C-alpha positions, 0 to 999 in steps of 0.5 A: 498405326504408329509405325510404317514401312519405308524405303530410305536412302542409306547413303549417296550412291547407286540404286543399291543404296535404297533399303527398306526401313521402319519409321514413325508415321508422320504427323499431319500438320495444319493445312496438310493431309495424311495419305495411306499410300497405294502406289508411288511414282518413280521419277528422275529427281528421285534418282538424283536425290539418291545420288546426293545431287538433289537435296529435299527442300527445308522441312521436307521428308528425306525419303524419296518419292514426289507423287503418289495415290492413296486414301486419306487417313487424316486431315489437318486443321484448316482442311475443308475440301478433303475427308478421311477415306477420300481417294486422291493422287498428290504431288509430294515434297518428298516421302512417297516411298512409304506406307504413309505420307503428308502433303499440303491439301491443295496439292492433292487432286481427285483420282480421275474417273476410269483410272486405277490407283496405279495409273493415278500414282503416275500423274502428278509429278509429270502433269504438273511439270509438263503443264506448267512448263509447256503451257504456262512458261512456254505459252504453246498455242494451237498451230505452233510447232512443238518438240520434246526431247526424250519423247518416250519418257514419262514427261515426253509421253505426257507432253506429246499428248497434251500438245497434240490435244492443244492443236500443236504440230508435235515432234519428239526425239527418242533413242530407238525405233520402238520408242519412236513408234510409241511417240507417233502412236501418242500423237507426234507427227514425226519422231526422230531417232537421235541415234540416226538423225540430227533433229536440227536438220530434220526440223528444218526440213519439216518446217520448211526452214521456219523452225520450232516454236517451243522446245521442252528439253531435259537433256541440256549439254550440247543440245542447248546450242542445237536447240537455239539453232532449231528455234523459229523467230520468237521461239521458246526453249524450256529447260527442265533437266540436264541429263547431258550436263548443265553447261554449254557454250552458246552464241547469244547473237542467235538469241537476240536476232531471233528474239528467243526466250530461254526459260525453265523451272524445277517443280520441287522448290516452288512455293506451296501457293505456286503448286496449288495454282498449277493443281487447280489449272490441271483439275479444270483443264486437264483432269476432264480429258483423263476422265473421258479417256482422251489422254492417259498415262503411259505405264511401263512397269510396277515394282513392290515398294521393297524392290525400289532399287530394282525400279531405279536400276530399270529407270536408269537403263532408259529402256522403259517407255512411260512411267515406273510405279512402286506398289505399296 
């Protein structure tokens, strides 16, 4: 097949600018694999790219889509691990909203035993992000107190499960009783409805005034000084997105007095080597838990590829719990 169906961004804008199109199947380069896509995850960075606020890295596809599952259709020169017809899930530099996509071979992982291909499509962007930020950057350990904002999101539901399995005391914020209940079901000790309670006050009470060791935040804005206030001595704030804005006024005396670390990262611009290292850690430490059912992706809904605009519209209502996936 030389042509494929895709969904492309016709111009910067809302969900309606996502339109079906036909393009050439990409050529597989050295060290890459070509995947016949079964399903593709929908993520917040896709919406940012659609809106014109998150350009793809140089050389990456301009199509949205940062994760997928599928069957390998071709392998490039230098690839030794994978063979044609292997089933994989993969982190992508872009291009997932399509019938075929290429990605570095080292960014692919086997589909965990017991998971179907739709579930597998919901793994990589979220698990790479959570693992690298909570454990590699945030250095979360057993017995520590962990808070994730947006606990019912794909990131949040993953972070709750991984932190709980690591032996941390886990807390989350969410915006409804239903979402809070899901966070507790997944392993949170307490979920805080941010529409009704102040997470800083709640966490002070829950920790007897000690504070939080690690916060994973995707909100930013006025949450940043509140996060700093809520952290324990030696606490770590890990920032991965700014849904509430990228700027804030902050009293850095608190950072100094409490010896805090403020860090964060974005996944997509990192080097291929860095992403490959995360993939190997995930395969060793996290994939066995997926295979034995100890943890699992939380699935919200699926849409056909041609209805990607509807999937984005649903994501932007923030009424979903877990992951939204496009089925190719």
